[in-house]
Structure formats: C-alpha cells, structure tokens
C-alpha positions as CSV (number, residue, x, y, z in Angstrom):
1,M,-4.7,50.0,-44.2
2,F,-1.9,47.6,-45.3
3,K,-0.9,49.9,-48.2
4,K,-0.4,53.0,-46.0
5,I,1.6,51.1,-43.3
6,L,3.8,49.3,-45.8
7,I,4.6,52.6,-47.5
8,W,5.6,54.3,-44.3
9,L,7.5,51.2,-43.1
10,F,9.9,51.4,-46.0
11,I,9.7,55.1,-46.7
12,I,12.7,56.2,-44.7
13,I,15.0,54.2,-46.8
14,L,14.8,57.0,-49.3
15,L,17.0,59.1,-47.0
16,S,19.8,56.7,-47.9
17,I,19.4,57.2,-51.6
18,A,21.7,59.8,-53.1
19,G,19.2,60.5,-55.9
20,I,16.8,58.9,-58.2
21,A,19.3,59.1,-61.1
22,G,21.5,56.6,-59.3
23,F,19.0,53.9,-60.0
24,G,20.0,52.2,-63.2
25,A,17.9,49.7,-65.2
26,H,19.7,46.8,-63.6
27,V,18.3,48.0,-60.2
28,W,14.9,49.3,-61.3
29,Y,13.9,46.0,-63.0
30,G,14.3,42.4,-62.2
31,K,16.3,41.3,-59.1
32,P,18.9,43.7,-57.9
33,V,22.3,42.1,-57.1
34,Y,22.2,43.4,-53.5
35,I,19.2,42.9,-51.2
36,N,19.5,46.4,-49.8
37,H,19.0,47.8,-53.3
38,F,15.8,45.7,-53.4
39,F,14.6,47.4,-50.2
40,N,15.5,50.9,-51.7
41,R,13.7,50.1,-54.9
42,F,10.6,48.8,-53.2
43,A,10.3,52.0,-51.2
44,L,11.0,54.3,-54.1
45,K,8.5,52.7,-56.4
46,M,5.7,52.9,-53.9
47,V,6.5,56.5,-52.9
48,L,6.6,57.7,-56.5
49,E,3.0,56.4,-56.8
50,S,1.9,58.7,-54.0
51,P,2.0,62.4,-54.6
52,E,0.7,63.0,-51.1
53,T,3.5,61.0,-49.6
54,L,6.0,62.9,-51.7
55,T,4.6,66.1,-50.4
56,S,4.9,64.9,-46.8
57,L,8.5,63.8,-47.3
58,H,9.4,67.0,-49.1
59,F,12.7,65.6,-50.5
60,L,12.3,66.0,-54.2
61,E,11.8,69.7,-54.1
62,S,15.5,70.2,-53.3
63,M,16.2,68.6,-56.7
64,G,13.8,71.0,-58.5
65,I,11.0,68.4,-58.8
66,N,7.7,69.7,-57.4
67,G,4.9,68.8,-59.9
68,H,3.5,66.1,-57.6
69,N,2.4,68.9,-55.2
70,A,-0.4,69.7,-57.7
71,H,-2.0,66.2,-57.4
72,L,-3.7,63.8,-55.0
73,D,-3.3,60.1,-54.6
74,D,-5.1,57.5,-56.8
75,A,-7.7,56.1,-54.4
76,S,-9.4,53.9,-57.1
77,P,-10.3,50.2,-56.5
78,E,-8.1,49.5,-59.6
79,S,-5.0,51.0,-57.8
80,T,-5.7,48.7,-54.8
81,E,-5.8,45.7,-57.1
82,Q,-2.5,46.8,-58.7
83,F,-0.9,47.4,-55.3
84,F,-1.5,43.8,-54.1
85,E,-0.4,42.5,-57.5
86,Y,2.8,44.5,-57.1
87,L,3.4,43.2,-53.6
88,S,3.0,39.6,-54.7
89,G,5.7,40.1,-57.4
90,E,8.0,41.8,-54.9
91,L,7.6,38.8,-52.5
92,Q,8.7,36.5,-55.3
93,V,11.8,38.7,-55.9
94,L,12.6,38.8,-52.2
95,N,12.3,35.0,-51.9
96,A,14.8,34.7,-54.7
97,Y,17.6,35.9,-52.4
98,D,19.4,32.8,-51.1
99,D,19.6,33.0,-47.3
100,E,23.1,31.5,-47.4
101,S,24.3,34.6,-49.4
102,L,23.2,37.1,-46.8
103,N,24.9,38.2,-43.7
104,S,23.1,38.1,-40.3
105,E,21.7,41.6,-40.6
106,E,20.5,41.2,-44.2
107,L,18.9,37.9,-43.3
108,M,17.0,39.5,-40.4
109,S,15.9,42.4,-42.6
110,K,14.7,39.8,-45.1
111,K,12.7,38.0,-42.4
112,I,11.0,41.3,-41.4
113,A,10.2,42.3,-44.9
114,T,9.0,38.8,-45.7
115,Y,6.7,38.9,-42.7
116,L,5.0,42.0,-43.9
117,L,4.7,40.9,-47.5
118,E,3.3,37.5,-46.6
119,L,0.8,39.2,-44.3
120,A,-0.2,41.5,-47.1
121,K,-0.7,38.5,-49.3
122,D,-3.0,36.9,-46.8
123,A,-4.8,40.2,-46.5
124,E,-5.6,40.6,-50.2
125,K,-8.9,38.7,-49.9
126,F,-10.0,41.0,-47.2
127,K,-9.0,44.2,-48.9
128,Y,-12.5,45.6,-48.6
129,H,-13.1,44.5,-45.1
130,N,-12.8,47.9,-43.5
131,Y,-14.6,51.2,-43.2
132,P,-12.3,53.7,-45.0
133,V,-14.7,56.6,-44.2
134,N,-15.6,56.7,-40.5
135,Q,-15.9,58.9,-37.4
136,L,-12.1,58.8,-36.8
137,F,-10.4,59.0,-40.1
138,G,-11.0,59.0,-43.9
139,V,-10.7,61.3,-46.9
140,Q,-13.4,63.5,-45.4
141,N,-11.2,64.7,-42.6
142,G,-7.8,63.5,-43.9
143,F,-7.9,65.9,-46.9
144,P,-8.3,69.2,-44.9
145,T,-5.7,68.0,-42.4
146,F,-3.3,67.1,-45.1
147,M,-3.7,70.5,-46.9
148,E,-3.4,72.5,-43.7
149,S,-0.4,70.6,-42.2
150,Q,1.5,69.1,-45.1
151,H,1.1,71.3,-48.3
152,Q,3.8,73.9,-48.1
153,I,3.5,77.2,-49.9
154,N,6.9,78.8,-50.5
155,D,6.0,80.6,-53.8
156,V,3.1,81.5,-56.0
157,E,3.5,78.3,-58.0
158,E,3.0,76.2,-54.9
159,A,-0.1,78.3,-54.1
160,E,-1.4,77.4,-57.6
161,F,-0.7,73.7,-56.8
162,Y,-2.8,74.1,-53.6
163,I,-5.8,75.2,-55.8
164,S,-5.1,72.4,-58.2
165,R,-5.5,69.9,-55.4
166,L,-8.8,71.5,-54.4
167,K,-10.1,71.1,-57.9
168,E,-8.8,67.5,-58.1
169,L,-10.7,66.5,-54.9
170,P,-13.9,65.4,-56.7
171,R,-11.9,62.8,-58.6
172,K,-10.5,61.3,-55.4
173,F,-13.8,61.4,-53.6
174,D,-15.4,59.6,-56.6
175,Q,-12.7,56.9,-56.4
176,V,-13.3,56.4,-52.7
177,L,-17.0,56.2,-53.4
178,D,-16.4,53.5,-56.0
179,G,-14.6,51.5,-53.3
180,L,-17.4,52.1,-50.8
181,K,-20.0,50.9,-53.4
182,I,-18.0,47.7,-53.9
183,R,-18.1,47.2,-50.1
184,T,-21.9,47.8,-50.1
185,Q,-22.3,45.2,-52.8
186,N,-20.3,42.8,-50.7
187,G,-22.3,43.4,-47.6
188,I,-19.6,45.5,-45.9
189,I,-21.6,48.3,-44.4
190,P,-20.5,50.4,-41.3
191,P,-22.7,50.4,-38.2
192,K,-25.5,53.0,-38.0
193,F,-23.6,55.2,-35.5
194,V,-20.7,55.5,-37.9
195,I,-23.0,56.6,-40.7
196,E,-24.6,59.2,-38.5
197,R,-21.3,60.6,-37.3
198,V,-19.9,60.8,-40.8
199,K,-23.0,62.5,-42.1
200,E,-22.9,65.0,-39.3
201,E,-19.2,65.7,-39.8
202,M,-19.5,66.3,-43.6
203,G,-22.7,68.3,-43.1
204,D,-21.0,70.7,-40.7
205,F,-18.1,71.0,-43.1
206,T,-20.2,72.1,-46.0
207,A,-22.4,74.3,-43.9
208,T,-19.4,76.5,-43.1
209,D,-19.0,79.7,-45.1
210,P,-16.3,79.0,-47.7
211,M,-14.2,81.9,-46.4
212,E,-14.3,80.4,-42.8
213,N,-13.5,76.9,-43.9
214,I,-10.1,75.5,-42.8
215,L,-9.1,75.1,-46.4
216,Y,-9.5,78.8,-47.1
217,V,-8.3,80.1,-43.7
218,S,-5.2,77.9,-43.8
219,F,-4.5,79.0,-47.4
220,N,-4.9,82.7,-46.4
221,D,-2.5,82.3,-43.5
222,K,0.1,80.7,-45.7
223,L,-0.2,83.5,-48.3
224,D,0.2,86.0,-45.5
225,D,3.5,84.3,-44.6
226,L,4.7,84.3,-48.2
227,E,7.3,86.9,-48.8
228,G,7.2,89.0,-52.0
229,I,3.7,88.1,-53.1
230,T,1.8,91.0,-54.6
231,S,-1.6,92.1,-53.4
232,E,-3.0,91.3,-56.9
233,D,-1.7,87.7,-56.8
234,K,-3.0,87.2,-53.3
235,E,-6.4,88.5,-54.2
236,R,-6.5,86.3,-57.4
237,L,-5.4,83.2,-55.5
238,L,-7.8,83.6,-52.7
239,S,-10.7,84.2,-55.1
240,S,-9.7,81.0,-57.0
241,A,-9.5,79.0,-53.8
242,K,-13.0,80.2,-52.7
243,R,-14.4,79.3,-56.0
244,A,-12.8,75.8,-55.9
245,I,-14.2,75.2,-52.4
246,E,-17.7,76.2,-53.6
247,E,-17.6,74.5,-57.0
248,N,-15.4,71.4,-56.4
249,V,-14.9,70.6,-52.7
250,Y,-18.3,71.2,-51.3
251,P,-20.1,69.3,-54.1
252,A,-17.8,66.3,-53.6
253,Y,-18.7,66.3,-49.9
254,V,-22.4,66.6,-50.7
255,E,-22.2,63.6,-53.1
256,M,-20.4,61.5,-50.4
257,T,-23.0,62.6,-47.8
258,R,-25.7,61.5,-50.2
259,Y,-24.1,58.0,-50.4
260,F,-24.2,57.6,-46.7
261,E,-27.7,58.8,-46.5
262,G,-28.6,56.0,-48.9
263,L,-27.1,53.4,-46.5
264,G,-29.8,54.1,-43.8
265,D,-32.0,51.1,-44.6
266,K,-29.0,48.8,-45.1
267,A,-27.2,49.6,-41.9
268,T,-27.7,47.8,-38.6
269,T,-26.7,48.3,-35.0
270,D,-24.5,45.2,-35.1
271,D,-21.0,46.5,-34.6
272,G,-18.6,43.6,-34.7
273,F,-16.7,42.2,-37.6
274,W,-18.5,38.9,-37.1
275,K,-21.4,40.4,-39.0
276,L,-19.4,40.7,-42.3
277,P,-18.9,38.0,-44.9
278,Q,-16.0,35.9,-43.6
279,G,-15.9,38.4,-40.8
280,D,-14.4,35.9,-38.3
281,D,-11.5,35.2,-40.6
282,A,-11.0,38.9,-41.3
283,Y,-10.9,39.7,-37.5
284,R,-8.3,36.9,-36.9
285,L,-6.1,38.5,-39.6
286,A,-6.5,41.9,-38.0
287,L,-5.4,40.5,-34.6
288,R,-2.4,38.8,-36.3
289,F,-1.6,42.1,-38.1
290,F,-1.6,44.3,-35.0
291,T,-0.4,41.8,-32.3
292,T,2.1,40.0,-34.7
293,T,1.0,36.7,-33.0
294,D,-1.3,33.9,-33.9
295,Y,-3.4,34.3,-30.7
296,T,-7.0,33.4,-31.2
297,P,-9.8,35.8,-30.1
298,D,-10.9,33.4,-27.4
299,Y,-7.4,33.2,-26.0
300,I,-7.0,37.0,-26.0
301,H,-10.5,37.5,-24.4
302,N,-9.8,35.0,-21.6
303,V,-6.4,36.4,-20.9
304,G,-8.0,39.8,-20.7
305,L,-10.6,38.7,-18.2
306,K,-7.9,37.1,-16.0
307,E,-5.7,40.2,-16.2
308,V,-8.7,42.5,-15.3
309,D,-9.4,40.4,-12.2
310,R,-5.7,40.3,-11.2
311,I,-5.0,44.1,-11.6
312,Q,-8.3,45.1,-9.9
313,A,-7.4,42.9,-6.9
314,E,-4.0,44.6,-6.7
315,I,-5.5,48.1,-6.8
316,L,-8.1,47.2,-4.1
317,L,-5.4,46.0,-1.8
318,I,-3.5,49.3,-2.1
319,L,-6.7,51.3,-1.6
320,Q,-7.6,49.3,1.5
321,A,-4.1,50.0,2.9
322,E,-4.7,53.7,2.3
323,S,-8.0,53.6,4.2
324,I,-10.3,53.8,1.2
325,D,-13.5,51.8,1.6
326,T,-13.5,48.9,-0.9
327,S,-16.6,47.1,0.4
328,Q,-18.8,48.1,-2.4
329,G,-16.4,46.9,-5.1
330,F,-13.9,48.2,-7.6
331,E,-16.1,50.6,-9.5
332,V,-17.2,52.5,-6.4
333,A,-13.7,52.5,-4.8
334,I,-11.9,53.8,-7.8
335,N,-14.4,56.6,-8.3
336,V,-14.0,57.6,-4.7
337,L,-10.3,58.0,-5.4
338,A,-10.9,59.9,-8.7
339,E,-13.2,62.4,-6.9
340,N,-10.7,63.4,-4.3
341,E,-9.8,67.0,-5.0
342,R,-6.3,66.7,-3.5
343,F,-5.2,64.8,-6.5
344,Y,-5.8,67.6,-9.0
345,Y,-4.1,70.9,-9.9
346,P,-5.9,74.2,-9.9
347,D,-8.2,74.7,-12.9
348,S,-6.3,77.7,-14.1
349,Q,-3.5,78.6,-16.5
350,E,-1.1,78.5,-13.6
351,G,-2.2,75.1,-12.7
352,R,-1.8,73.8,-16.2
353,Q,1.7,75.3,-16.4
354,Q,2.6,73.5,-13.2
355,I,1.5,70.2,-14.8
356,L,3.9,70.8,-17.7
357,T,6.7,71.7,-15.2
358,D,6.1,68.6,-13.1
359,Y,6.0,66.3,-16.1
360,Q,9.4,67.6,-17.1
361,L,10.7,67.1,-13.6
362,I,9.4,63.5,-13.6
363,I,11.2,62.8,-17.0
364,D,14.4,64.4,-15.9
365,E,14.5,62.4,-12.7
366,I,14.1,59.0,-14.3
367,D,16.4,60.0,-17.2
368,S,19.2,60.5,-14.7
369,G,18.6,57.1,-13.2
370,M,18.4,55.0,-16.3
371,E,21.8,53.3,-15.8
372,K,20.2,51.1,-13.2
373,A,18.5,49.0,-15.9
374,F,19.9,50.3,-19.3
375,R,23.3,50.3,-20.9
376,V,22.1,51.7,-24.2
377,K,21.4,55.4,-24.2
378,A,19.3,57.9,-26.3
379,K,21.1,61.0,-27.5
380,A,17.9,63.0,-28.4
381,G,16.3,65.1,-25.7
382,V,12.6,65.3,-25.0
383,E,10.4,68.3,-24.2
384,V,6.9,68.5,-22.7
385,K,4.3,70.7,-24.4
386,R,0.6,71.3,-24.2
387,I,-1.5,70.1,-27.0
388,P,-2.5,73.2,-29.0
389,E,-5.7,74.5,-27.5
390,F,-7.6,74.7,-30.8
391,K,-7.6,70.9,-31.0
392,E,-7.2,69.6,-27.5
393,K,-11.0,69.0,-27.0
394,T,-10.9,66.3,-29.6
395,S,-7.4,65.0,-29.0
396,P,-6.3,62.0,-26.9
397,G,-4.9,62.5,-23.4
398,A,-1.3,62.5,-24.7
399,Y,0.8,61.7,-27.7
400,Y,4.4,61.7,-28.7
401,N,6.2,63.1,-31.8
402,G,9.7,61.7,-32.4
403,P,12.9,63.8,-32.8
404,A,14.3,65.0,-36.1
405,I,16.7,62.4,-37.6
406,D,19.4,65.1,-38.0
407,G,19.1,66.0,-34.3
408,S,17.7,69.5,-35.1
409,R,14.5,68.9,-33.1
410,P,14.0,67.0,-29.9
411,G,11.2,64.6,-29.2
412,V,8.0,66.1,-27.8
413,F,5.6,64.6,-25.3
414,Y,2.3,66.5,-25.8
415,A,-0.1,66.6,-22.8
416,N,-3.8,67.3,-23.1
417,L,-4.8,69.9,-20.5
418,Y,-8.3,70.7,-21.7
419,D,-10.0,69.0,-18.7
420,I,-8.0,69.4,-15.5
421,K,-9.7,66.4,-14.0
422,A,-8.2,64.2,-16.8
423,T,-4.8,64.7,-15.2
424,P,-4.9,63.3,-11.7
425,K,-1.5,63.6,-10.0
426,Y,-1.3,59.8,-9.3
427,G,-1.5,59.1,-13.1
428,M,1.2,61.6,-14.2
429,R,4.3,59.5,-13.6
430,T,2.9,56.5,-15.5
431,L,1.9,58.7,-18.5
432,A,5.3,60.4,-18.5
433,Y,7.1,57.1,-18.4
434,H,4.9,55.7,-21.2
435,E,5.2,58.7,-23.6
436,A,8.8,59.8,-22.8
437,V,11.4,57.9,-20.8
438,P,11.8,54.9,-20.8
439,G,8.8,54.6,-23.1
440,H,8.2,55.9,-26.6
441,H,10.8,58.6,-26.7
442,F,13.6,56.4,-25.3
443,Q,12.7,53.4,-27.6
444,I,12.2,55.5,-30.7
445,S,15.3,57.6,-30.2
446,V,17.5,54.5,-29.6
447,A,16.1,52.9,-32.8
448,Q,16.7,56.1,-34.8
449,E,20.3,56.3,-33.6
450,L,21.2,52.7,-34.4
451,E,24.2,52.5,-36.7
452,N,24.3,48.8,-37.9
453,V,20.8,48.2,-39.2
454,P,19.1,49.2,-42.4
455,L,17.2,52.4,-42.2
456,F,13.8,50.9,-42.7
457,R,14.2,48.9,-39.5
458,K,14.8,52.0,-37.5
459,F,11.3,53.2,-38.2
460,A,9.3,50.0,-38.4
461,P,5.8,50.6,-37.0
462,F,5.0,47.2,-35.4
463,T,2.3,48.3,-33.0
464,A,2.6,45.3,-30.6
465,Y,6.3,46.0,-30.1
466,V,6.2,49.8,-29.9
467,E,3.1,50.1,-27.6
468,G,4.1,46.9,-25.8
469,W,7.4,48.4,-24.9
470,A,5.8,51.7,-23.7
471,L,3.5,49.7,-21.4
472,Y,6.3,47.6,-20.2
473,A,8.3,50.8,-19.5
474,E,5.7,51.9,-17.0
475,R,6.4,48.7,-15.1
476,V,10.1,49.0,-15.3
477,A,9.9,52.5,-13.8
478,W,8.0,51.1,-10.9
479,E,10.5,48.2,-10.5
480,L,13.3,50.8,-10.3
481,G,11.5,52.6,-7.5
482,F,10.3,55.7,-9.3
483,Q,6.7,55.1,-8.2
484,D,7.2,54.4,-4.5
485,N,4.1,56.5,-3.6
486,A,1.1,54.1,-3.2
487,F,-1.2,56.2,-5.3
488,D,1.3,56.5,-8.1
489,N,1.3,52.7,-8.2
490,V,-2.5,52.8,-8.4
491,G,-2.0,55.1,-11.5
492,R,0.3,52.6,-13.0
493,L,-2.0,49.7,-12.4
494,Q,-5.0,51.6,-13.7
495,A,-3.2,52.3,-16.9
496,E,-2.4,48.6,-17.3
497,L,-6.0,47.7,-16.4
498,F,-7.2,50.0,-19.2
499,R,-5.2,48.0,-21.7
500,A,-6.4,44.7,-20.2
501,V,-10.0,45.8,-20.6
502,R,-9.3,46.5,-24.2
503,L,-8.5,42.8,-24.8
504,V,-11.9,41.9,-23.4
505,V,-14.0,44.5,-25.2
506,D,-12.3,44.3,-28.6
507,T,-12.7,40.6,-28.8
508,G,-16.1,40.8,-27.2
509,I,-17.3,43.2,-29.9
510,H,-15.7,41.5,-33.0
511,S,-15.8,37.8,-32.0
512,K,-18.3,37.2,-29.2
513,R,-21.0,39.4,-30.7
514,W,-21.2,42.0,-27.9
515,T,-23.3,45.0,-28.6
516,R,-21.8,48.5,-28.5
517,E,-23.8,49.0,-25.2
518,Q,-22.4,45.8,-23.6
519,A,-18.9,46.9,-24.3
520,I,-19.5,50.4,-23.0
521,D,-21.1,49.1,-19.8
522,Y,-18.2,46.6,-19.2
523,M,-15.5,49.3,-19.7
524,V,-17.2,51.8,-17.5
525,K,-17.7,49.3,-14.7
526,N,-14.1,47.9,-14.9
527,T,-12.0,51.0,-15.4
528,G,-13.6,53.9,-13.6
529,M,-13.4,56.0,-16.7
530,A,-16.0,58.6,-17.5
531,K,-18.7,57.3,-19.8
532,S,-18.1,59.9,-22.5
533,D,-14.5,58.8,-22.7
534,V,-15.5,55.2,-22.8
535,V,-17.9,55.7,-25.7
536,S,-15.2,57.3,-27.8
537,E,-12.9,54.4,-27.0
538,I,-15.4,51.7,-27.8
539,E,-16.3,53.4,-31.1
540,R,-12.6,53.5,-32.0
541,Y,-12.3,49.8,-31.4
542,I,-15.3,49.1,-33.7
543,V,-13.7,50.8,-36.7
544,M,-10.2,49.6,-35.9
545,P,-10.6,45.9,-35.0
546,G,-7.6,44.4,-33.3
547,Q,-5.5,47.5,-32.9
548,A,-6.4,48.0,-29.2
549,C,-5.2,44.5,-28.4
550,A,-1.6,45.2,-29.4
551,Y,-0.6,47.1,-26.2
552,K,-1.2,44.5,-23.6
553,V,-0.2,41.6,-25.8
554,G,3.2,43.3,-26.5
555,M,3.8,44.0,-22.9
556,M,3.0,40.4,-21.9
557,K,5.3,39.0,-24.5
558,I,8.2,41.2,-23.4
559,L,7.6,40.1,-19.8
560,E,7.3,36.4,-20.9
561,L,10.7,36.7,-22.7
562,R,12.3,38.3,-19.7
563,T,11.1,35.5,-17.5
564,K,12.4,33.0,-20.0
565,A,15.8,34.6,-20.0
566,K,15.9,34.8,-16.2
567,E,15.0,31.1,-15.8
568,A,17.5,30.0,-18.5
569,L,20.4,32.1,-17.3
570,G,20.0,32.3,-13.5
571,D,22.9,34.3,-12.1
572,K,24.1,35.2,-15.6
573,F,21.0,37.2,-16.3
574,D,21.5,41.0,-16.4
575,I,18.5,43.2,-17.0
576,K,20.8,45.7,-18.9
577,D,21.7,43.0,-21.3
578,F,18.1,42.0,-21.8
579,H,17.0,45.6,-22.5
580,D,19.9,46.1,-24.9
581,V,18.7,43.1,-26.9
582,V,15.1,44.2,-27.0
583,L,16.0,47.8,-28.0
584,V,19.0,47.6,-30.4
585,N,17.3,45.8,-33.2
586,G,14.5,48.3,-33.7
587,A,10.8,47.4,-33.7
588,V,10.1,43.9,-34.9
589,P,7.3,41.3,-34.9
590,L,7.0,39.6,-31.5
591,D,8.1,36.2,-32.8
592,I,11.2,37.7,-34.3
593,L,11.9,39.5,-31.0
594,E,11.9,36.0,-29.4
595,I,14.5,34.9,-31.9
596,F,16.8,37.7,-30.7
597,I,16.2,36.7,-27.1
598,D,16.8,33.0,-27.8
599,R,20.1,34.0,-29.5
600,Y,21.1,36.2,-26.5
601,I,20.3,33.3,-24.1
602,A,22.4,30.9,-26.2
603,E,25.3,33.3,-26.3
604,K,25.3,33.8,-22.6
605,Q,25.1,30.1,-21.8
606,S,28.0,29.4,-24.1
C-alpha cells in the first residue's frame, strides 16, 4: 500500500525532467546539491523499478525505449524488503539538507516528503498487515484491468510484448503467493467472506472460454485498431495469446485459487484488524496514514457517534417542517422520503439523459457564482458523463477523473445511472458539488495549475485533505445559498451523515470488535441506505482499514481551522483569503495545513 502511494506521489516529477541522460553520477548517487534534484531522483529510481508504472506513464516510448512493456512488476517479498531499506536510506539523505539552506517552498516540500518517509519507516514492521488479494483489488483483477486499459498496442512489437506479459504472469502470481504464505505463517489471514469472494471471482475468470476472456477480447480489439497489420500476423498473435491464456494465465489463477481453498480451516468470521498480531497498533497506524492525524480509535468513534446524532436531528427537523411524519424515528422517516416517486427521474434513456443535463446545469450555475467565496480560479473545464454501461453495475455512485496537465482534456464527473433510484433529485446538487465544483474538480484543477510549487505537490494524494475538501465543499455550496430547497439540504446532510457513520463502523470493526453483521445493522439503521449497498460498504472498510475515516476527519479539520481563523481575525477574516490559503499549496497532511493557516493568521494580524 505505502509503496504504490509513494510511487504515485512523486511520479509526476518526471514530467519536469528533460531526459534520463541529464542525470549525472553526481545526482544519481549520494546527496544531490539541490533538494529538488533529490526529489527528481527519488521518483525516477522508483519508477524505473516498475515496468507497469512506466507503461502507465508512457513517457519513455517517445525516446525509443519500450522494452519495459514486455514485463510485469517484481511482487516478491524480497522486493518489499529492498523497498523499505531504500526508503530508509533516502530519509537519511533528505535529513542531511540543512533547513537553513532552503527557501520557504523547499522547506515545506521537505516537510511533506519527510512526513511520508517517516510514516513509511513506522509502517515497515506492519508491511504484511494487509490483504493484498481481496474482493475489491489485487493481482487477480488488477492484471486484466491493467492489460485492457494501460497496455497500448501501436505496432506488432507491442502486441508481442502483450503476449510476453501473459506468459510472465505465473512469475508474478508466484511472488504474490510467497507474500501471502508469509502472512499465513504470521497469522494474517483474511476473513472468511473475503476468501469466498476471491475464490468465486477467480473461479469465474478461469471458467470463461479463453476466446471470451477480457484478455483475449481486449487484445483482439486492439489488433483490429492496428493499422497495417497483416491477416497472417493477426492470426498468429491471437493464437499465441489464446495459448498463453490457457497454458500460463489460467494455471496461475488455479494455483492462487488452490491457496485460498487451503485457508478454509484457518479463516474465521472475525473481521477487524484487532484479531491480527499487533493488530491494534497496525490499525492506529492505518488511521494515522489516512487521516494524517494522531486521533485515537476511541476519539474517532465517539466523534462519529456525536456527529450521527447531530446530523440526524437536523434532518428530522427539516422533515417535520415539510410535513413528513418523524414519530417513528430517523430510519422510518428517511425511508418515507426515499420512497417518494416525485424525487426520481423516469426509468428510461430519456430520464437518464436529463439527469446528465441537470448535473451540468447545477455545475455551471455554481461555477458562475464562485467569486462569492473564492478568489483563486480553475482554468480547466469539467464535463458530466455516464459511467460506461458495461461496468456501471459494479461501479460506485460517482467518481471524478482529473483534466490533462496540458489542457487537452477537461475533468470528467462520471455519474452512475444503472439504478434510477440511486439518483434522487434531492441528492444531485450535493453530489455535483462534491465531485465537480467546488469539490474535487475545482481543488484538483487549482492544484495542477499552481506555478510556484514543486510538481509533486500538485498531485499529492493525501486522502484526508482531498476528500475532506470535497465534503467541506458541499457545505460551502449550502452556505452560499445554492441549496435553498429544503430537500436539497436533506441530501447534503444525508451525505455528511454517511461519512459520520463511517467513523463509527470503521473504528467499531477494527478497534471495538464489532462483527460484520453489527456494522451492517448500524449502517442500515442510521443512513437509510439499501442493505445491499451497505454490505458492499462494510466489506470495503474491512479490507481497507482507516481509509473511510479520512473524509469526515478532513472536513472537520478544515472547519476547525476556519473557526480558528475567524476567532483570531474577527473583522479581518475574509473567506476568500481562507480558501486561497487552503487551496494554493496543493494537498498536504492536516497538521501541515494548520501551519499554513497559522501563518496566514499571523500575517493578517501584523
């Protein structure tokens, strides 16, 4: 987990490097003279160790270097050991830079990089405290997705590389299995439901006719789009791909399935991290990683309970004012609202198209009124699109893809329209504000367009900041008057309630020893969500401990800092200034965000 995030955190620095040849020995080894060269080297070294990352970036190909596209990453336990050893050495080099020799921006970049490297150092003893193959993600579904979406085929050689990767898959699966076996020896075994889901997923994958498998179908589609390929070459390549799927890919999946079948007697229905060796400590580290705070599980849990009570009370007051019976409690009242047909679009293609149109109107409306609370602006535009139908059944309700760095592609807010009842009209404004403006699109675009910070800080994936801002943005839109309809405000509060419930169930599962069923019952009762959706959510929290807490923790910290600034500055406080400070430094850990706000307060006071 830490390896992937650190790689992607520093990856974008590569865009500022003119070419690999520019790195002389004085930069590649030892301590570079300039700290920004250190950041560049750090990213480059990690990327060169990952052929899959190089494929995704697709920047070496323009230099005539493409051999990495024939290979898969090293997933061995030995590579994990070497990775942490490397990070430890890099932390020592980073600490060798004297703070007094750095300007303010370099010093802040050093703080952010130090934060991550020290966190990785603390995480080393818990490097096997995870479930790398689970119902959500892992090599078993990551490999087909990577091959379909990332491996480009622009000539016959790249088609040969595709087949090479199919043949190399058993090696990677064996390495992942070696890591899983170490986890088993250490008592780190996934819950029974995870094992059953993974077995079912891999069984379905290998039960598919090779010529109907996504690896073959995708390969065939790419060859169809390849100009100048002869029919003989295409037939030969397809035959080789089919044989590789049968002789290399499927046997690797079967062997992995056999391992999970062997876990049956060792697995339990205990779902929380508390059951693992040093599980309590591992969970506290996960919370620290995702929330960038030192909040304890008890503190987060209790805050969650209080926030659930507060938000539900606010919702009930609104429903009472709108003549909805609340005498039977929150769960019944919120379900009465959800079952009212007037809040839904027609279950037709026309109805779905109208949803997309209305989403765009919502975004355009608030985008034109941003000057009320923001001085900083985002240049990149944003579009609303439907999640492709082939995958919307298993996709989340919405997600966002950022704009191209060069401005050639706008940001895209993808809406899931599979189930029309999953898009009540009173929830649309809140979702649009979260995913687009002033939420993810606005914050990410502003960060990408910054001119005076190192490139890696423009793309830092600190979950508490990024998701905390998007949740905070929902509230800002309401404060600006864009949700003056009472039911729209219920939608906003319901979205915040969902994140507050996450604080309770995540800590409940991993610290307070709640069962999966307890967590499901609590979430159903306190959100009004369908049980099927709740089950998927709870199972996500089980395999991603701590991540779900980042949203509400981030929002609360931003609100806390806003209150701090208001109280300190009084009449000198300007919401535009506050938002500028939060946004123009890119995503940062929450304690570093507080440093920026404290600096802003001091400057205003002086």
